[in-house]
C-alpha positions as CSV (number, residue, x, y, z in Angstrom):
1,X,-101.1,34.7,13.4
2,X,-100.1,31.9,15.8
3,X,-98.8,31.6,19.3
4,X,-95.3,32.7,20.2
5,X,-93.1,32.2,23.3
6,X,-91.0,35.3,23.9
7,X,-87.7,35.0,25.8
8,X,-87.8,38.0,28.2
9,X,-84.6,38.9,30.0
10,X,-86.0,41.9,31.8
11,X,-84.1,44.3,29.5
12,X,-85.5,46.8,27.1
13,X,-84.8,44.7,23.9
14,X,-86.9,41.7,24.8
15,X,-89.6,43.9,26.3
16,X,-90.0,45.9,23.1
17,X,-89.9,42.6,21.1
18,X,-92.8,41.3,23.1
19,X,-94.8,44.5,22.5
20,X,-94.2,44.4,18.7
21,X,-95.4,40.9,18.5
22,X,-98.5,41.5,20.5
23,X,-99.2,44.6,18.6
24,X,-98.9,42.6,15.3
25,X,-101.7,40.2,16.5
26,X,-99.6,37.3,17.9
27,X,-100.9,35.3,20.9
28,X,-97.9,36.0,23.1
29,X,-96.5,34.2,26.1
30,X,-93.6,35.6,28.1
31,X,-90.9,33.5,29.7
32,X,-87.6,34.0,31.6
33,X,-84.9,31.4,32.1
34,X,-83.3,31.4,35.5
35,X,-79.8,30.1,35.0
36,X,-78.3,30.7,38.5
37,X,-78.5,33.0,41.5
38,X,-75.7,35.6,41.5
39,X,-75.1,35.1,45.2
40,X,-74.4,31.4,44.5
41,X,-71.3,32.3,42.5
42,X,-70.1,35.2,44.7
43,X,-71.1,38.3,42.6
44,X,-73.5,41.2,43.0
45,X,-76.7,41.8,41.2
46,X,-75.5,44.6,39.0
47,X,-75.1,44.5,35.2
48,X,-76.1,41.0,34.5
49,X,-78.8,39.5,32.4
50,X,-80.0,36.6,34.6
51,X,-80.5,37.9,38.1
52,X,-83.7,37.6,40.2
53,X,-84.1,41.4,39.7
54,X,-84.3,40.8,36.0
55,X,-87.0,38.2,36.5
56,X,-89.1,40.7,38.3
57,X,-88.5,43.3,35.6
58,X,-89.6,40.9,33.0
59,X,-92.7,39.9,35.0
60,X,-93.7,43.6,35.3
61,X,-93.5,44.1,31.5
62,X,-95.6,41.0,30.9
63,X,-98.2,42.3,33.4
64,X,-98.3,45.6,31.6
65,X,-98.7,43.9,28.2
66,X,-101.3,41.5,29.7
67,X,-99.7,38.4,28.5
68,X,-99.1,35.1,30.5
69,X,-95.7,34.8,32.0
70,X,-93.6,31.8,33.1
71,X,-90.2,31.3,34.8
72,X,-88.2,28.3,33.8
73,X,-85.4,27.0,36.0
74,X,-82.6,25.8,33.7
75,X,-79.8,26.2,36.2
76,X,-78.6,22.5,36.1
77,X,-78.5,22.6,32.3
78,X,-76.7,26.0,32.3
79,X,-74.1,24.7,34.7
80,X,-73.5,21.6,32.6
81,X,-73.6,23.1,29.1
82,X,-72.2,26.6,29.7
83,X,-70.3,26.9,32.9
84,X,-68.6,23.5,32.7
85,X,-67.6,24.1,29.1
86,X,-66.3,27.5,29.9
87,X,-64.1,26.3,32.7
88,X,-62.9,23.3,30.7
89,X,-61.9,25.4,27.7
90,X,-59.8,27.8,29.7
91,X,-58.2,24.8,31.4
92,X,-57.2,23.6,27.9
93,X,-55.7,26.9,26.9
94,X,-58.7,28.0,24.7
95,X,-60.8,31.1,25.0
96,X,-64.5,30.1,24.7
97,X,-67.6,32.2,24.0
98,X,-70.2,31.2,26.5
99,X,-72.9,33.3,24.9
100,X,-72.8,31.0,21.9
101,X,-73.1,27.9,24.1
102,X,-76.0,29.5,26.0
103,X,-77.8,30.2,22.7
104,X,-77.0,26.8,21.3
105,X,-78.0,24.7,24.3
106,X,-80.5,26.9,26.3
107,X,-82.3,29.6,24.3
108,X,-82.6,27.7,21.1
109,X,-83.0,24.2,22.4
110,X,-84.5,23.9,25.9
111,X,-86.7,27.0,25.2
112,X,-88.0,25.3,22.1
113,X,-88.9,22.3,24.1
114,X,-90.9,24.4,26.5
115,X,-92.6,26.3,23.7
116,X,-93.8,23.1,22.2
117,X,-95.3,22.0,25.6
118,X,-97.1,25.3,25.8
119,X,-98.5,24.9,22.3
120,X,-96.5,27.7,20.7
121,X,-95.7,27.7,17.0
122,X,-92.5,29.8,17.3
123,X,-90.2,31.5,19.8
124,X,-88.9,35.1,19.7
125,X,-86.0,36.9,21.3
126,X,-84.7,40.5,21.5
127,X,-81.6,39.8,19.4
128,X,-80.6,42.3,16.7
129,X,-80.6,40.1,13.6
130,X,-82.9,39.3,10.7
131,X,-84.3,36.1,9.1
132,X,-85.2,36.0,5.4
133,X,-86.3,33.2,3.1
134,X,-84.8,32.9,-0.3
135,X,-85.1,30.0,-2.8
136,X,-86.8,27.8,-0.2
137,X,-84.0,28.3,2.4
138,X,-84.0,30.4,5.6
139,X,-81.1,32.8,5.8
140,X,-79.7,34.6,8.8
141,X,-78.8,38.2,8.1
142,X,-77.1,41.0,10.0
143,X,-79.2,43.6,11.7
144,X,-79.8,47.0,10.1
145,X,-78.1,48.6,13.1
146,X,-74.5,47.4,12.5
147,X,-73.4,48.6,16.0
148,X,-75.8,46.1,17.6
149,X,-75.6,43.3,15.1
150,X,-75.6,39.9,17.0
151,X,-75.4,37.5,14.0
152,X,-71.9,36.4,15.2
153,X,-73.3,34.6,18.2
154,X,-76.2,33.0,16.3
155,X,-74.3,31.2,13.5
156,X,-75.3,27.8,15.0
157,X,-79.0,28.1,14.2
158,X,-80.3,25.3,12.0
159,X,-83.0,25.5,9.3
160,X,-85.5,24.0,11.7
161,X,-84.8,26.6,14.3
162,X,-84.8,29.5,11.9
163,X,-88.2,28.3,10.6
164,X,-89.6,28.6,14.1
165,X,-87.9,31.8,15.4
166,X,-88.6,35.5,15.2
167,X,-86.4,38.5,15.7
168,X,-88.7,41.6,15.8
169,X,-85.8,44.0,16.4
170,X,-83.7,43.2,13.3
171,X,-85.0,46.2,11.4
172,X,-84.7,48.7,14.3
173,X,-81.9,50.7,15.7
174,X,-81.1,50.6,19.4
175,X,-82.1,54.3,19.8
176,X,-85.5,53.5,18.2
177,X,-86.0,50.6,20.6
178,X,-85.4,52.8,23.7
179,X,-87.6,55.6,22.2
180,X,-90.4,53.1,21.7
181,X,-90.0,51.8,25.3
182,X,-90.1,55.3,26.6
183,X,-93.3,56.1,24.7
184,X,-94.9,52.9,26.1
185,X,-93.9,53.8,29.7
186,X,-91.6,50.8,30.2
187,X,-89.6,51.5,33.4
188,X,-86.6,49.6,31.9
189,X,-86.4,51.9,28.8
190,X,-83.0,53.3,30.0
191,X,-81.8,50.1,31.7
192,X,-78.1,49.6,30.9
193,X,-77.2,46.7,28.5
194,X,-75.3,43.8,30.0
195,X,-71.7,44.2,29.0
196,X,-70.0,41.2,30.5
197,X,-70.4,37.4,30.6
198,X,-73.4,37.2,32.9
199,X,-71.9,34.8,35.4
200,X,-68.5,36.6,35.5
201,X,-69.4,40.3,35.4
202,X,-66.2,41.4,37.1
203,X,-64.1,39.8,34.3
204,X,-62.1,37.7,36.7
205,X,-62.4,34.4,34.8
206,X,-59.6,32.6,36.7
207,X,-61.3,33.3,40.0
208,X,-64.6,32.0,38.7
209,X,-62.9,28.8,37.4
210,X,-61.3,28.2,40.8
211,X,-64.6,28.6,42.5
212,X,-66.5,26.5,39.9
213,X,-64.0,23.6,39.7
214,X,-62.5,23.7,43.2
215,X,-59.1,23.4,41.6
216,X,-56.1,25.6,42.4
217,X,-54.1,27.3,39.6
218,X,-50.9,25.6,38.4
219,X,-48.1,28.1,37.9
220,X,-45.6,27.7,35.1
221,X,-43.1,29.5,33.0
222,X,-43.4,32.5,30.8
223,X,-41.0,31.9,27.8
224,X,-40.0,33.9,24.8
225,X,-40.1,32.5,21.2
226,X,-36.6,31.0,21.7
227,X,-37.6,29.1,24.8
228,X,-35.8,31.5,27.2
229,X,-37.6,31.7,30.6
230,X,-38.8,35.2,31.3
231,X,-40.7,34.6,34.6
232,X,-43.5,32.7,36.2
233,X,-47.2,32.8,35.3
234,X,-50.1,32.2,37.6
235,X,-51.8,29.5,35.7
236,X,-52.9,29.2,32.0
237,X,-56.6,30.1,32.9
238,X,-55.4,33.7,33.5
239,X,-54.3,34.2,29.9
240,X,-55.6,34.4,26.3
241,X,-53.9,35.0,23.0
242,X,-53.0,38.7,22.4
243,X,-53.2,39.6,26.1
244,X,-50.8,42.3,27.3
245,X,-52.2,43.3,30.7
246,X,-51.5,41.4,33.9
247,X,-48.3,39.6,32.7
248,X,-46.1,41.2,35.3
249,X,-42.9,40.8,33.2
250,X,-40.5,43.7,33.1
251,X,-39.0,44.0,29.6
252,X,-37.6,46.6,27.2
253,X,-40.6,46.3,24.9
254,X,-44.3,45.4,25.2
255,X,-44.9,41.7,25.5
256,X,-48.1,39.8,24.5
257,X,-49.4,36.2,24.9
258,X,-48.6,34.5,21.6
259,X,-49.4,30.9,22.5
260,X,-50.3,28.6,25.4
261,X,-48.5,25.3,25.5
262,X,-50.7,23.0,27.6
263,X,-48.3,20.1,27.5
264,X,-45.4,22.0,29.1
265,X,-47.6,24.4,31.0
266,X,-45.8,27.3,29.4
267,X,-47.2,30.7,28.2
268,X,-45.2,31.9,25.2
269,X,-44.7,35.7,24.9
270,X,-43.7,37.8,21.9
271,X,-43.9,41.2,20.5
272,X,-47.0,42.5,18.8
273,X,-45.8,41.7,15.2
274,X,-45.6,38.0,15.9
275,X,-49.3,37.9,16.8
276,X,-50.4,38.2,13.2
277,X,-51.4,35.1,11.2
278,X,-53.1,34.8,7.8
279,X,-54.6,31.3,8.2
280,X,-56.7,29.3,10.6
281,X,-58.5,26.0,10.8
282,X,-62.1,25.8,12.0
283,X,-64.1,22.8,13.1
284,X,-67.7,21.9,14.0
285,X,-69.1,24.1,11.3
286,X,-72.8,24.8,10.9
287,X,-73.8,25.9,7.4
288,X,-76.9,28.1,7.0
289,X,-76.7,29.3,3.4
290,X,-76.2,25.8,2.0
291,X,-77.1,22.2,2.8
292,X,-73.6,21.4,1.6
293,X,-71.1,24.2,1.0
294,X,-68.9,24.5,-2.1
295,X,-65.5,23.0,-1.9
296,X,-63.8,26.4,-2.2
297,X,-65.2,29.9,-2.3
298,X,-64.4,33.5,-1.4
299,X,-66.2,35.5,1.3
300,X,-65.5,37.5,4.4
301,X,-64.9,36.3,8.0
302,X,-65.2,37.6,11.5
303,X,-63.0,36.0,14.2
304,X,-64.3,38.1,17.2
305,X,-67.6,39.7,18.1
306,X,-67.0,43.3,17.3
307,X,-64.5,42.8,14.5
308,X,-65.2,44.1,10.9
309,X,-65.4,41.1,8.5
310,X,-62.2,40.5,6.6
311,X,-62.0,39.1,3.0
312,X,-60.7,35.6,2.7
313,X,-60.6,32.3,0.7
314,X,-62.3,29.3,2.3
315,X,-61.5,25.6,1.6
316,X,-63.8,22.9,3.0
317,X,-62.0,19.7,3.8
318,X,-63.4,16.2,3.4
319,X,-63.5,15.7,7.1
320,X,-65.7,18.8,7.5
321,X,-63.0,21.1,8.9
322,X,-62.5,24.4,7.2
323,X,-59.3,26.3,6.2
324,X,-59.7,30.1,6.1
325,X,-56.9,32.1,4.3
326,X,-57.2,35.8,4.9
327,X,-56.1,38.3,2.3
328,X,-54.3,40.1,5.1
329,X,-52.8,38.8,8.3
330,X,-55.1,39.0,11.3
331,X,-54.0,39.8,14.9
332,X,-54.4,37.3,17.7
333,X,-56.4,34.5,16.0
334,X,-57.7,32.8,19.2
335,X,-58.5,29.1,19.6
336,X,-61.9,28.5,21.1
337,X,-63.5,31.6,19.6
338,X,-65.9,31.4,16.7
339,X,-65.1,32.1,13.0
340,X,-68.2,33.2,11.2
341,X,-68.4,33.6,7.4
342,X,-70.4,36.3,5.6
343,X,-71.4,37.2,2.1
344,X,-72.4,40.8,2.6
345,X,-75.1,40.8,5.2
346,X,-75.8,37.0,4.9
347,X,-74.3,34.6,7.4
348,X,-73.0,31.6,5.4
349,X,-72.0,29.5,8.4
350,X,-69.6,29.3,11.3
351,X,-67.5,27.1,13.5
352,X,-64.9,27.0,16.3
353,X,-61.3,28.1,15.7
354,X,-58.5,25.5,16.3
355,X,-54.9,26.5,16.9
356,X,-53.6,28.3,13.8
357,X,-50.7,25.9,13.7
358,X,-53.1,23.1,13.0
359,X,-53.3,24.2,9.4
360,X,-49.6,23.5,8.9
361,X,-50.1,19.9,10.0
362,X,-52.3,19.0,7.0
363,X,-50.6,17.7,3.9
364,X,-51.9,16.4,0.7
365,X,-50.4,14.5,-2.2
366,X,-47.0,12.9,-2.6
367,X,-44.1,14.6,-0.8
368,X,-41.5,15.7,-3.4
369,X,-37.8,15.1,-2.7
370,X,-37.1,18.8,-1.7
371,X,-40.0,18.9,0.7
372,X,-38.2,16.7,3.2
373,X,-37.5,19.5,5.6
374,X,-41.1,20.7,5.7
375,X,-42.4,17.2,5.8
376,X,-40.4,16.3,9.0
377,X,-42.4,18.9,10.9
378,X,-45.7,18.2,9.1
379,X,-45.8,14.6,10.2
380,X,-44.4,15.3,13.7
381,X,-47.1,16.4,16.2
382,X,-45.0,18.8,18.2
383,X,-45.9,21.5,20.7
384,X,-44.6,25.0,20.2
385,X,-42.1,24.5,23.0
386,X,-40.8,21.3,21.4
387,X,-40.5,23.1,18.1
388,X,-38.4,25.8,19.8
389,X,-36.0,23.1,21.0
390,X,-35.3,22.1,17.4
391,X,-34.2,25.7,16.5
392,X,-30.5,25.1,16.8
393,X,-30.7,21.9,14.6
394,X,-32.9,23.8,12.2
395,X,-30.5,26.7,11.7
396,X,-27.6,24.3,11.0
397,X,-29.7,22.3,8.6
398,X,-30.8,25.4,6.8
399,X,-27.2,26.4,6.0
400,X,-26.9,23.1,4.1
401,X,-30.3,23.5,2.6
402,X,-29.6,27.0,1.2
403,X,-26.4,25.7,-0.6
404,X,-28.3,22.8,-2.1
405,X,-31.4,24.9,-3.1
406,X,-29.7,27.9,-4.8
407,X,-29.6,26.4,-8.3
408,X,-33.0,24.7,-7.9
409,X,-34.6,28.0,-7.0
410,X,-32.9,29.8,-9.8
411,X,-34.2,27.3,-12.4
412,X,-37.7,27.0,-10.9
413,X,-38.2,30.7,-10.6
414,X,-37.1,31.2,-14.2
415,X,-39.5,28.5,-15.4
416,X,-42.4,30.0,-13.6
417,X,-41.8,33.7,-14.1
418,X,-39.9,33.6,-17.3
419,X,-37.0,35.6,-15.9
420,X,-33.9,34.6,-14.0
421,X,-33.8,36.3,-10.5
422,X,-30.4,37.4,-9.2
423,X,-30.2,35.4,-6.0
424,X,-27.1,35.1,-3.9
425,X,-26.5,32.3,-1.5
426,X,-26.8,34.7,1.4
427,X,-30.2,35.9,0.2
428,X,-31.5,32.4,-0.3
429,X,-30.4,31.4,3.2
430,X,-32.1,34.4,4.8
431,X,-35.3,33.7,2.8
432,X,-35.3,30.0,3.7
433,X,-34.7,30.9,7.3
434,X,-37.7,33.2,7.5
435,X,-40.1,31.0,5.6
436,X,-39.2,27.7,7.2
437,X,-38.2,28.7,10.8
438,X,-41.2,30.9,11.2
439,X,-43.6,28.2,10.1
440,X,-41.9,25.7,12.4
441,X,-41.4,27.7,15.5
442,X,-44.0,30.3,15.3
443,X,-47.5,28.8,14.8
444,X,-49.1,32.2,14.2
445,X,-46.9,32.7,11.1
446,X,-47.9,29.5,9.4
447,X,-49.3,31.6,6.5
448,X,-45.8,32.1,5.2
449,X,-45.7,28.5,4.0
450,X,-48.3,29.2,1.4
451,X,-46.7,29.2,-2.1
452,X,-46.4,32.6,-3.7
453,X,-44.8,33.3,-7.1
454,X,-44.0,36.8,-6.0
455,X,-41.3,35.6,-3.6
456,X,-38.5,33.7,-5.1
457,X,-38.2,31.2,-2.2
458,X,-41.6,29.7,-3.0
459,X,-41.9,28.8,-6.7
460,X,-40.1,25.4,-6.3
461,X,-42.8,24.4,-3.7
462,X,-45.6,24.1,-6.2
463,X,-47.6,21.6,-4.1
464,X,-50.0,23.4,-1.7
465,X,-48.8,22.7,1.8
466,X,-52.1,23.7,3.2
467,X,-55.2,22.4,1.4
């Protein structure tokens, strides 16, 4: 056994992790990272993971276990790498996950540096996740307790980090952890888990951003999908994709945030059905299961922390970005959140979600003559509000398009399927309108541009519009 630095938050999980390692014969050192003082950002001590009370709780456990204990002040780093990034993302209309940034830049970077200075071989945390080694490669796997699995927020771990990290709780259930803490007499055995972002426990992100940046909110317009103004919003930092509460817009049906247009400072509202999208683009991927991933493969993906993984097809682009096509449309795919890929219990890798409409802006190959309408929008970098302003022109153009396309669709569908579908001009026009207008004006519906031989509007478009 070697020497291990244990990240101790003052909670029951890290306390039991420290006990298990010491009981296994490791030379243990406890450490707590102080990231801020709650009073400095105008919030109470309750239900956070980084308060001064938590430091004292961790110190008491270390004393009971008779292990050395340190407190590291990382407040400047935390402000720069977590708080600043959080505020900037919301200001850009994205919804970040600060826990991932904290893990990436603090727990699994700065803490490693301190561990090396103390002569430790490895670090350990109280996360519920497992590490296994197969075929000479370290793999990150989900915890046995699915209700506490934290693999989603650890997808950024590298092979070097996995080789020098331990997660003692990966094979335990939360109830077993608390029971063990009770038997050991740990006073924090029944301490509540932190439920919120540690530096915004009241959930008022916009208020935190105002305090943190010193900038006032910039109000703008709520608009519907046609561009009609519905009211005024308080500032884009107040909203995220899929949000319903707090809109303050009287309407005859429930409204949700569908998109945020930073350029026009507009928040676009829609009904629930318009929130579903089948495809997303991810960037800044970290691959755990492979040094270099396959060009194309099937797996399952998670786009939010507590979501069940959904089956999908993944395509890795030459520039490193990743296209994820789900078998079924997903609700409220949110830019800024993480998309994490799984093969059963194994984390393949993960990255950050871009706007779903970004997938529609990628083209490949030569543009065929009857792709002119699609291509106009593919090569035009337009915001959703600008796209909406093209609606009237689009509808007129589609009337012409439907008349031109009827015979082409008939012939192409017959060649592909071996039968001649009975299509009227009216049906062609309606199908064109749904497939093209939704792709142009509704970013979340970009999946309908994918070719499908089961729908007669698509067979003529044999070139994949999305790689």
